[in-house]
ZADO-1210 file (C-alpha; in nm, 4 decimals, padded with zeros to 6 digits):
<atoms>
<atom x="-03.8623" y="-17.5407" z="06.2467" code="MET" pos="1"/>
<atom x="-03.8262" y="-17.7665" z="06.5592" code="ASN" pos="2"/>
<atom x="-03.4715" y="-17.8352" z="06.4361" code="ILE" pos="3"/>
<atom x="-03.3977" y="-17.4626" z="06.4170" code="LEU" pos="4"/>
<atom x="-03.5215" y="-17.3453" z="06.7812" code="ASN" pos="5"/>
<atom x="-03.3798" y="-17.6387" z="06.8893" code="LYS" pos="6"/>
<atom x="-03.0362" y="-17.5190" z="06.7332" code="ILE" pos="7"/>
<atom x="-03.1347" y="-17.1341" z="06.8409" code="SER" pos="8"/>
<atom x="-03.1781" y="-17.2488" z="07.2567" code="ALA" pos="9"/>
<atom x="-02.8392" y="-17.3870" z="07.2427" code="ARG" pos="10"/>
<atom x="-02.6488" y="-17.1447" z="07.0607" code="TYR" pos="11"/>
<atom x="-02.8224" y="-16.9179" z="07.3414" code="ARG" pos="12"/>
<atom x="-02.6474" y="-17.0952" z="07.6172" code="ARG" pos="13"/>
<atom x="-02.3300" y="-17.0308" z="07.4705" code="LEU" pos="14"/>
<atom x="-02.0961" y="-16.7624" z="07.6613" code="ASP" pos="15"/>
<atom x="-01.9333" y="-16.4928" z="07.4223" code="ALA" pos="16"/>
<atom x="-01.5984" y="-16.7197" z="07.4687" code="ALA" pos="17"/>
<atom x="-01.7821" y="-17.0382" z="07.3463" code="GLU" pos="18"/>
<atom x="-01.9626" y="-16.7976" z="07.0988" code="ARG" pos="19"/>
<atom x="-01.6622" y="-16.6855" z="06.9879" code="GLY" pos="20"/>
<atom x="-01.4697" y="-17.0499" z="06.9385" code="LEU" pos="21"/>
<atom x="-01.7826" y="-17.1636" z="06.7416" code="LEU" pos="22"/>
<atom x="-01.7094" y="-16.8572" z="06.4522" code="ALA" pos="23"/>
<atom x="-01.3530" y="-16.9333" z="06.4870" code="LEU" pos="24"/>
<atom x="-01.4208" y="-17.3062" z="06.4102" code="ALA" pos="25"/>
<atom x="-01.6484" y="-17.2745" z="06.1372" code="VAL" pos="26"/>
<atom x="-01.4044" y="-17.0684" z="05.9431" code="PHE" pos="27"/>
<atom x="-01.1511" y="-17.3519" z="05.8295" code="PRO" pos="28"/>
<atom x="-01.3920" y="-17.5640" z="05.7937" code="VAL" pos="29"/>
<atom x="-01.5591" y="-17.3451" z="05.5246" code="ALA" pos="30"/>
<atom x="-01.2128" y="-17.3495" z="05.3997" code="LEU" pos="31"/>
<atom x="-01.1570" y="-17.7294" z="05.3813" code="SER" pos="32"/>
<atom x="-01.5410" y="-17.7534" z="05.2236" code="VAL" pos="33"/>
<atom x="-01.4612" y="-17.4354" z="04.9489" code="PHE" pos="34"/>
<atom x="-01.1289" y="-17.6317" z="04.8538" code="ARG" pos="35"/>
<atom x="-01.2870" y="-18.0141" z="04.8439" code="PHE" pos="36"/>
<atom x="-01.5677" y="-17.8509" z="04.6227" code="VAL" pos="37"/>
<atom x="-01.3293" y="-17.6159" z="04.3680" code="TYR" pos="38"/>
<atom x="-01.0818" y="-17.8780" z="04.3167" code="THR" pos="39"/>
<atom x="-01.2490" y="-18.2140" z="04.3751" code="GLY" pos="40"/>
<atom x="-00.9864" y="-18.3279" z="04.6252" code="SER" pos="41"/>
<atom x="-01.0536" y="-18.4627" z="04.9465" code="ARG" pos="42"/>
<atom x="-00.7123" y="-18.4532" z="05.0883" code="PHE" pos="43"/>
<atom x="-00.7514" y="-18.1674" z="05.3418" code="PHE" pos="44"/>
<atom x="-01.0663" y="-18.3042" z="05.5010" code="LEU" pos="45"/>
<atom x="-00.8809" y="-18.5037" z="05.7329" code="PHE" pos="46"/>
<atom x="-00.8511" y="-18.1973" z="05.8887" code="LEU" pos="47"/>
<atom x="-01.2206" y="-18.1707" z="05.9938" code="ASN" pos="48"/>
<atom x="-01.1555" y="-18.4840" z="06.2118" code="TRP" pos="49"/>
<atom x="-00.8116" y="-18.3512" z="06.3504" code="ASN" pos="50"/>
<atom x="-01.0597" y="-18.0623" z="06.4989" code="LEU" pos="51"/>
<atom x="-01.3162" y="-18.2396" z="06.5971" code="LEU" pos="52"/>
<atom x="-01.0245" y="-18.4776" z="06.8149" code="LEU" pos="53"/>
<atom x="-00.9495" y="-18.1418" z="06.9522" code="ALA" pos="54"/>
<atom x="-01.2738" y="-18.0084" z="07.0592" code="LEU" pos="55"/>
<atom x="-01.3159" y="-18.3748" z="07.2860" code="LEU" pos="56"/>
<atom x="-01.1270" y="-18.2682" z="07.5825" code="PRO" pos="57"/>
<atom x="-01.2695" y="-17.8775" z="07.5584" code="PHE" pos="58"/>
<atom x="-01.6003" y="-18.0555" z="07.5791" code="LEU" pos="59"/>
<atom x="-01.4794" y="-18.2842" z="07.8509" code="LEU" pos="60"/>
<atom x="-01.3770" y="-17.9801" z="08.0667" code="THR" pos="61"/>
<atom x="-01.6668" y="-17.7769" z="07.9971" code="ARG" pos="62"/>
<atom x="-01.8728" y="-18.0070" z="08.1363" code="GLN" pos="63"/>
<atom x="-01.6839" y="-18.1064" z="08.3861" code="LEU" pos="64"/>
<atom x="-01.7632" y="-17.7185" z="08.5476" code="LEU" pos="65"/>
<atom x="-02.1664" y="-17.7754" z="08.5019" code="ARG" pos="66"/>
<atom x="-02.1129" y="-18.0475" z="08.6602" code="ARG" pos="67"/>
<atom x="-02.0046" y="-18.0904" z="09.0314" code="ILE" pos="68"/>
<atom x="-02.1588" y="-18.3853" z="09.1211" code="ASP" pos="69"/>
<atom x="-01.8551" y="-18.5708" z="08.8508" code="TRP" pos="70"/>
<atom x="-01.6126" y="-18.3148" z="09.0000" code="ILE" pos="71"/>
<atom x="-01.7143" y="-18.4743" z="09.3613" code="GLU" pos="72"/>
<atom x="-01.7651" y="-18.7839" z="09.2780" code="HIS" pos="73"/>
<atom x="-01.3790" y="-18.9743" z="09.2746" code="LYS" pos="74"/>
<atom x="-01.4337" y="-19.2162" z="09.0184" code="TRP" pos="75"/>
<atom x="-01.6220" y="-19.0484" z="08.7232" code="ILE" pos="76"/>
<atom x="-01.3567" y="-18.7478" z="08.7801" code="PHE" pos="77"/>
<atom x="-01.0572" y="-19.0072" z="08.7431" code="ARG" pos="78"/>
<atom x="-01.2378" y="-19.1287" z="08.4407" code="THR" pos="79"/>
<atom x="-01.3059" y="-18.7772" z="08.3353" code="VAL" pos="80"/>
<atom x="-00.9847" y="-18.6898" z="08.4084" code="PHE" pos="81"/>
<atom x="-00.7753" y="-18.9590" z="08.1827" code="LEU" pos="82"/>
<atom x="-00.9912" y="-18.9085" z="07.8861" code="LEU" pos="83"/>
<atom x="-00.8911" y="-18.5593" z="07.8923" code="TRP" pos="84"/>
<atom x="-00.5453" y="-18.6168" z="07.9137" code="LEU" pos="85"/>
<atom x="-00.5776" y="-18.8692" z="07.6759" code="LEU" pos="86"/>
<atom x="-00.6901" y="-18.6629" z="07.3832" code="PHE" pos="87"/>
<atom x="-00.5604" y="-18.3313" z="07.5100" code="LEU" pos="88"/>
<atom x="-00.2534" y="-18.3768" z="07.2480" code="PRO" pos="89"/>
<atom x="-00.5133" y="-18.3527" z="06.9373" code="ASN" pos="90"/>
<atom x="-00.5872" y="-17.9675" z="07.0251" code="ALA" pos="91"/>
<atom x="-00.2258" y="-17.9494" z="06.9753" code="PHE" pos="92"/>
<atom x="-00.1400" y="-18.2064" z="06.7238" code="TYR" pos="93"/>
<atom x="-00.2892" y="-18.0074" z="06.4040" code="ILE" pos="94"/>
<atom x="00.0067" y="-17.7642" z="06.4076" code="VAL" pos="95"/>
<atom x="00.2454" y="-18.0299" z="06.2492" code="THR" pos="96"/>
<atom x="-00.0064" y="-18.0785" z="05.9842" code="ASP" pos="97"/>
<atom x="00.1557" y="-17.7851" z="05.7948" code="LEU" pos="98"/>
<atom x="00.4270" y="-18.0517" z="05.7120" code="LEU" pos="99"/>
<atom x="00.1851" y="-18.1353" z="05.4442" code="HIS" pos="100"/>
<atom x="00.2107" y="-17.7800" z="05.2767" code="LEU" pos="101"/>
<atom x="00.3270" y="-17.7935" z="04.9510" code="ARG" pos="102"/>
<atom x="00.1853" y="-17.6724" z="04.6188" code="GLN" pos="103"/>
<atom x="-00.0930" y="-17.8443" z="04.4895" code="ARG" pos="104"/>
<atom x="-00.2894" y="-17.8030" z="04.1316" code="SER" pos="105"/>
<atom x="-00.6353" y="-17.6190" z="04.1881" code="GLY" pos="106"/>
<atom x="-00.5470" y="-17.3492" z="04.4063" code="LEU" pos="107"/>
<atom x="-00.2950" y="-17.1288" z="04.5048" code="PRO" pos="108"/>
<atom x="-00.0232" y="-17.2443" z="04.7763" code="LEU" pos="109"/>
<atom x="-00.1225" y="-16.9423" z="05.0273" code="TRP" pos="110"/>
<atom x="-00.4895" y="-17.0926" z="05.0251" code="TYR" pos="111"/>
<atom x="-00.3593" y="-17.4046" z="05.2266" code="ASP" pos="112"/>
<atom x="-00.0871" y="-17.1941" z="05.4035" code="LEU" pos="113"/>
<atom x="-00.4121" y="-17.0068" z="05.5473" code="VAL" pos="114"/>
<atom x="-00.6664" y="-17.3156" z="05.5602" code="LEU" pos="115"/>
<atom x="-00.4155" y="-17.5255" z="05.7869" code="ILE" pos="116"/>
<atom x="-00.3001" y="-17.2093" z="05.9916" code="LEU" pos="117"/>
<atom x="-00.6519" y="-17.1705" z="06.1080" code="ALA" pos="118"/>
<atom x="-00.7259" y="-17.5420" z="06.1771" code="PHE" pos="119"/>
<atom x="-00.3870" y="-17.5331" z="06.3816" code="ALA" pos="120"/>
<atom x="-00.4679" y="-17.2096" z="06.5655" code="TRP" pos="121"/>
<atom x="-00.8201" y="-17.3118" z="06.6218" code="THR" pos="122"/>
<atom x="-00.6522" y="-17.6293" z="06.7785" code="GLY" pos="123"/>
<atom x="-00.4142" y="-17.4411" z="06.9866" code="LEU" pos="124"/>
<atom x="-00.7164" y="-17.1826" z="07.1783" code="LEU" pos="125"/>
<atom x="-00.9235" y="-17.5100" z="07.2430" code="LEU" pos="126"/>
<atom x="-00.6274" y="-17.7112" z="07.4040" code="GLY" pos="127"/>
<atom x="-00.5175" y="-17.4143" z="07.6079" code="VAL" pos="128"/>
<atom x="-00.8878" y="-17.3115" z="07.7103" code="LEU" pos="129"/>
<atom x="-00.9522" y="-17.6480" z="07.7908" code="SER" pos="130"/>
<atom x="-00.6386" y="-17.6306" z="08.0371" code="LEU" pos="131"/>
<atom x="-00.7589" y="-17.3466" z="08.1773" code="TRP" pos="132"/>
<atom x="-01.0932" y="-17.4798" z="08.2762" code="GLN" pos="133"/>
<atom x="-00.9314" y="-17.8054" z="08.4091" code="MET" pos="134"/>
<atom x="-00.7359" y="-17.5716" z="08.5902" code="GLU" pos="135"/>
<atom x="-01.0543" y="-17.4289" z="08.7460" code="ARG" pos="136"/>
<atom x="-01.1910" y="-17.7615" z="08.8194" code="VAL" pos="137"/>
<atom x="-00.8582" y="-17.8751" z="09.0529" code="LEU" pos="138"/>
<atom x="-00.9036" y="-17.5330" z="09.1834" code="LEU" pos="139"/>
<atom x="-01.2795" y="-17.6642" z="09.2749" code="ALA" pos="140"/>
<atom x="-01.1938" y="-17.9972" z="09.4188" code="ARG" pos="141"/>
<atom x="-00.8097" y="-17.9579" z="09.6025" code="TRP" pos="142"/>
<atom x="-00.8229" y="-17.5659" z="09.6052" code="GLY" pos="143"/>
<atom x="-00.4686" y="-17.6176" z="09.3914" code="MET" pos="144"/>
<atom x="-00.3234" y="-17.2588" z="09.2912" code="ARG" pos="145"/>
<atom x="00.0240" y="-17.3596" z="09.1654" code="ARG" pos="146"/>
<atom x="-00.0843" y="-17.3822" z="08.8463" code="SER" pos="147"/>
<atom x="00.2520" y="-17.4311" z="08.7145" code="TRP" pos="148"/>
<atom x="00.2753" y="-17.7499" z="08.8991" code="LEU" pos="149"/>
<atom x="00.0020" y="-17.8733" z="08.6851" code="PHE" pos="150"/>
<atom x="00.0596" y="-17.6834" z="08.3693" code="VAL" pos="151"/>
<atom x="00.4499" y="-17.8242" z="08.3169" code="PHE" pos="152"/>
<atom x="00.3693" y="-18.1881" z="08.3379" code="PRO" pos="153"/>
<atom x="00.0645" y="-18.1368" z="08.1239" code="VAL" pos="154"/>
<atom x="00.2195" y="-17.9807" z="07.8570" code="LEU" pos="155"/>
<atom x="00.5349" y="-18.2385" z="07.8550" code="ALA" pos="156"/>
<atom x="00.2793" y="-18.4958" z="07.7801" code="LEU" pos="157"/>
<atom x="00.1050" y="-18.3225" z="07.5347" code="CYS" pos="158"/>
<atom x="00.4178" y="-18.3067" z="07.3734" code="SER" pos="159"/>
<atom x="00.5028" y="-18.6573" z="07.3991" code="PHE" pos="160"/>
<atom x="00.1600" y="-18.7412" z="07.2756" code="GLY" pos="161"/>
<atom x="00.2558" y="-18.5109" z="06.9556" code="VAL" pos="162"/>
<atom x="00.5784" y="-18.6785" z="06.9184" code="TYR" pos="163"/>
<atom x="00.3670" y="-19.0108" z="06.9447" code="ILE" pos="164"/>
<atom x="00.1109" y="-18.9367" z="06.7070" code="GLY" pos="165"/>
<atom x="00.3142" y="-18.7633" z="06.4226" code="ARG" pos="166"/>
<atom x="00.5923" y="-18.9640" z="06.3924" code="TYR" pos="167"/>
<atom x="00.5560" y="-19.3149" z="06.5716" code="LEU" pos="168"/>
<atom x="00.1712" y="-19.3107" z="06.4440" code="ARG" pos="169"/>
<atom x="00.0041" y="-19.3569" z="06.7350" code="TYR" pos="170"/>
<atom x="-00.3976" y="-19.2408" z="06.8022" code="ASN" pos="171"/>
<atom x="-00.5244" y="-19.2028" z="07.1301" code="SER" pos="172"/>
<atom x="-00.7099" y="-19.5063" z="07.1612" code="TRP" pos="173"/>
<atom x="-00.4028" y="-19.7258" z="07.0525" code="ASP" pos="174"/>
<atom x="-00.3345" y="-19.6288" z="07.4107" code="VAL" pos="175"/>
<atom x="-00.6064" y="-19.8730" z="07.5332" code="LEU" pos="176"/>
<atom x="-00.6167" y="-20.0834" z="07.1821" code="SER" pos="177"/>
<atom x="-00.2122" y="-20.1620" z="07.1236" code="ASP" pos="178"/>
<atom x="00.0037" y="-20.0407" z="07.4557" code="PRO" pos="179"/>
<atom x="00.2183" y="-20.2969" z="07.4444" code="PHE" pos="180"/>
<atom x="00.3820" y="-20.1931" z="07.0766" code="ASP" pos="181"/>
<atom x="00.3891" y="-19.8740" z="07.2067" code="LEU" pos="182"/>
<atom x="00.5662" y="-19.9310" z="07.5655" code="MET" pos="183"/>
<atom x="00.8260" y="-20.0743" z="07.3498" code="ARG" pos="184"/>
<atom x="00.8441" y="-19.7806" z="07.0833" code="ASP" pos="185"/>
<atom x="00.8857" y="-19.5708" z="07.4041" code="LEU" pos="186"/>
<atom x="01.1270" y="-19.7759" z="07.6016" code="PHE" pos="187"/>
<atom x="01.3517" y="-19.7901" z="07.2633" code="ASP" pos="188"/>
<atom x="01.2962" y="-19.3832" z="07.3017" code="LEU" pos="189"/>
<atom x="01.4582" y="-19.3796" z="07.6486" code="PHE" pos="190"/>
<atom x="01.6837" y="-19.6878" z="07.5757" code="ARG" pos="191"/>
<atom x="01.8644" y="-19.4987" z="07.3058" code="HIS" pos="192"/>
<atom x="01.8793" y="-19.1250" z="07.3736" code="PRO" pos="193"/>
<atom x="02.1378" y="-19.0365" z="07.1852" code="ILE" pos="194"/>
<atom x="02.0568" y="-19.2593" z="06.8673" code="ALA" pos="195"/>
<atom x="01.7281" y="-19.0989" z="06.9027" code="ASN" pos="196"/>
<atom x="01.8669" y="-18.6981" z="06.9666" code="ARG" pos="197"/>
<atom x="01.6694" y="-18.5649" z="06.6850" code="PHE" pos="198"/>
<atom x="01.3115" y="-18.7414" z="06.8514" code="ASP" pos="199"/>
<atom x="01.3951" y="-18.5341" z="07.1719" code="TRP" pos="200"/>
<atom x="01.4917" y="-18.2724" z="07.0201" code="SER" pos="201"/>
<atom x="01.1554" y="-18.2252" z="06.8591" code="MET" pos="202"/>
<atom x="00.9764" y="-18.3263" z="07.2065" code="ILE" pos="203"/>
<atom x="01.1613" y="-18.0729" z="07.3680" code="ILE" pos="204"/>
<atom x="01.0954" y="-17.8005" z="07.1551" code="CYS" pos="205"/>
<atom x="00.7160" y="-17.8503" z="07.0769" code="PHE" pos="206"/>
<atom x="00.7400" y="-17.8370" z="07.4641" code="PHE" pos="207"/>
<atom x="00.9362" y="-17.4989" z="07.4759" code="GLY" pos="208"/>
<atom x="00.6666" y="-17.3835" z="07.1840" code="PHE" pos="209"/>
<atom x="00.3685" y="-17.4808" z="07.3800" code="LEU" pos="210"/>
<atom x="00.4620" y="-17.3047" z="07.6964" code="LEU" pos="211"/>
<atom x="00.4940" y="-17.0207" z="07.4522" code="LEU" pos="212"/>
<atom x="00.1440" y="-17.0444" z="07.3543" code="VAL" pos="213"/>
<atom x="-00.0296" y="-17.0658" z="07.6977" code="TYR" pos="214"/>
<atom x="00.1943" y="-16.7940" z="07.8537" code="GLU" pos="215"/>
<atom x="00.1390" y="-16.5290" z="07.5876" code="SER" pos="216"/>
<atom x="-00.2638" y="-16.6048" z="07.5976" code="LEU" pos="217"/>
<atom x="-00.2674" y="-16.6535" z="07.9926" code="ARG" pos="218"/>
<atom x="-00.0524" y="-16.2991" z="07.9859" code="ARG" pos="219"/>
<atom x="-00.2997" y="-16.1519" z="07.7131" code="ALA" pos="220"/>
<atom x="-00.5775" y="-16.2819" z="07.9642" code="ARG" pos="221"/>
<atom x="-00.4771" y="-16.1287" z="08.2403" code="VAL" pos="222"/>
<atom x="-00.4094" y="-15.7654" z="08.1028" code="SER" pos="223"/>
<atom x="-00.7708" y="-15.7620" z="07.9976" code="GLN" pos="224"/>
<atom x="-00.8770" y="-15.8000" z="08.3487" code="LYS" pos="225"/>
</atoms>
């Protein structure tokens, strides 16, 4: 009962948006668990790990907004900001898991489509909400009001991050554990832009997609106020 009481107390401390996100996150997780139980295949269970990674930047910015002392402390803020920037691309990366969609035995194709889209949409919302929260943090710290000066480069870096994860097959922690191989591959990307034109096309198109998602959600948010 103590555990249930603690869970209930934590749930009551969530605001309406956070409760909605929790409900949204439970849906794809439930779909993946049902798929595993019904088919015995573990294939799409990795999406739960991807969703957990997508949740990390949101939790970091949520904690920043609740700890003013972290914002005011220079080194704590810089550390949290770099960790946030390192993990933020994971929130948008799940969209590329649509590449795994194909007919598999056990369940119809539409089920896997809904499953992946549910994970991807939850990741997109977590990423955009975390970005909004970081904008609020920067407003509190420096009075920054021209948010696009911040949003554009961050989403551009996220597009690079998604490309690095999907096609170069690096993870967020490889920036620290394997930086030289990562730098070599990125140097090759910049050194031969024509030869890597399809790679650059993916980065640019995904950047445009993220801008459209961000702006659409921002306008929907403003219209409700």
